DRENDO-1510 file (C-alpha; in Angstrom, 1 decimal, always signed):
<recs>
REC; n; res; u; v; w
REC; 1; UNK; +0.0; -0.2; +0.3 .
REC; 2; UNK; +3.0; +2.4; +0.8 .
REC; 3; UNK; +4.1; +1.8; -2.6 .
REC; 4; UNK; +1.6; +2.6; -4.3 .
REC; 5; UNK; +0.7; +5.7; -2.2 .
REC; 6; UNK; +4.5; +6.6; -2.8 .
REC; 7; UNK; +5.0; +5.8; -6.4 .
REC; 8; UNK; +1.2; +6.3; -8.0 .
REC; 9; UNK; -1.2; +8.3; -5.6 .
REC; 10; UNK; +1.2; +11.5; -4.4 .
REC; 11; UNK; +2.6; +12.1; -7.8 .
REC; 12; UNK; -0.2; +12.0; -9.5 .
REC; 13; UNK; -2.0; +14.4; -7.4 .
REC; 14; UNK; +0.5; +16.7; -7.1 .
REC; 15; UNK; +1.1; +17.0; -11.0 .
REC; 16; UNK; -2.6; +18.0; -11.0 .
REC; 17; UNK; -1.9; +20.3; -8.3 .
REC; 18; UNK; +0.8; +22.2; -9.5 .
REC; 19; UNK; -1.6; +22.9; -12.4 .
REC; 20; UNK; -1.6; +26.5; -13.6 .
REC; 21; UNK; -5.0; +26.2; -14.0 .
REC; 22; UNK; -5.5; +25.0; -10.8 .
REC; 23; UNK; -3.9; +28.1; -9.3 .
REC; 24; UNK; -5.0; +30.5; -11.5 .
REC; 25; UNK; -8.7; +29.2; -10.1 .
REC; 26; UNK; -7.5; +29.5; -6.7 .
REC; 27; UNK; -6.8; +33.5; -7.0 .
REC; 28; UNK; -9.5; +33.7; -9.1 .
REC; 29; UNK; -12.0; +32.4; -6.3 .
REC; 30; UNK; -9.8; +34.6; -3.8 .
REC; 31; UNK; -11.1; +37.9; -6.1 .
REC; 32; UNK; -14.4; +37.0; -5.6 .
REC; 33; UNK; -14.1; +36.1; -2.1 .
REC; 34; UNK; -12.9; +39.7; -1.1 .
REC; 35; UNK; -15.4; +40.9; -3.8 .
REC; 36; UNK; -18.6; +38.9; -3.0 .
REC; 37; UNK; -19.2; +38.5; +0.9 .
REC; 38; UNK; -21.9; +36.2; +0.7 .
REC; 39; UNK; -22.5; +33.1; +3.0 .
REC; 40; UNK; -23.0; +30.8; +0.0 .
REC; 41; UNK; -19.7; +31.6; -1.6 .
REC; 42; UNK; -17.6; +31.3; +1.6 .
REC; 43; UNK; -19.4; +28.2; +1.7 .
REC; 44; UNK; -18.3; +27.1; -0.9 .
REC; 45; UNK; -14.8; +28.5; -1.4 .
REC; 46; UNK; -13.9; +28.2; +2.1 .
REC; 47; UNK; -12.3; +31.9; +3.5 .
REC; 48; UNK; -9.9; +34.3; +2.0 .
REC; 49; UNK; -7.2; +33.2; +4.1 .
REC; 50; UNK; -7.7; +29.6; +3.3 .
REC; 51; UNK; -7.5; +30.8; -0.3 .
REC; 52; UNK; -4.0; +32.6; -0.3 .
REC; 53; UNK; -2.8; +29.7; +2.0 .
REC; 54; UNK; -3.4; +26.9; -0.6 .
REC; 55; UNK; -2.2; +29.4; -3.1 .
REC; 56; UNK; +1.1; +29.5; -1.4 .
REC; 57; UNK; +1.7; +26.2; -1.4 .
REC; 58; UNK; +0.9; +25.8; -4.5 .
REC; 59; UNK; +3.6; +28.1; -5.8 .
REC; 60; UNK; +5.9; +26.5; -3.2 .
REC; 61; UNK; +5.5; +23.3; -4.4 .
REC; 62; UNK; +5.7; +24.6; -8.0 .
REC; 63; UNK; +8.9; +26.0; -7.2 .
REC; 64; UNK; +10.4; +22.9; -5.9 .
REC; 65; UNK; +9.2; +21.1; -8.3 .
REC; 66; UNK; +11.5; +23.2; -11.2 .
REC; 67; UNK; +14.2; +23.3; -8.9 .
REC; 68; UNK; +14.4; +19.7; -8.5 .
REC; 69; UNK; +13.7; +19.0; -12.0 .
REC; 70; UNK; +16.5; +21.7; -12.5 .
REC; 71; UNK; +18.7; +19.9; -10.2 .
REC; 72; UNK; +18.1; +16.3; -11.7 .
REC; 73; UNK; +18.9; +17.7; -15.4 .
REC; 74; UNK; +22.6; +19.0; -14.5 .
REC; 75; UNK; +23.0; +16.2; -13.1 .
REC; 76; UNK; +22.7; +14.5; -15.3 .
REC; 77; UNK; +24.5; +16.6; -18.0 .
REC; 78; UNK; +27.0; +16.3; -15.4 .
REC; 79; UNK; +27.2; +12.4; -15.3 .
REC; 80; UNK; +26.9; +12.0; -19.5 .
REC; 81; UNK; +30.3; +15.0; -19.7 .
REC; 82; UNK; +31.8; +12.7; -17.0 .
REC; 83; UNK; +31.7; +9.7; -18.8 .
REC; 84; UNK; +33.0; +11.5; -22.3 .
REC; 85; UNK; +35.6; +12.4; -20.4 .
REC; 86; UNK; +36.2; +8.8; -19.5 .
REC; 87; UNK; +35.7; +7.7; -22.3 .
REC; 88; UNK; +38.5; +10.1; -24.1 .
REC; 89; UNK; +41.1; +8.6; -21.6 .
REC; 90; UNK; +40.6; +5.2; -22.5 .
</recs>
């Protein structure tokens, strides 16, 4: 079960949550919550603090994923360079 959660479910949830349209939808919801103070809007969308918290969390998660991908790309380029240098020395 842990393998399923770590390898299948969590990456799918993260890929959905970090989608730019999801972040845009949260920002739009925040604008609606700031301008329209009806009870039904707060019932559906929560309060403004929750929207801001969720949006910032998604932006931080997105930045972390981008940095991790950049780090992995750099690491693979360095490994390829080392392999080429080792091949050249032979």
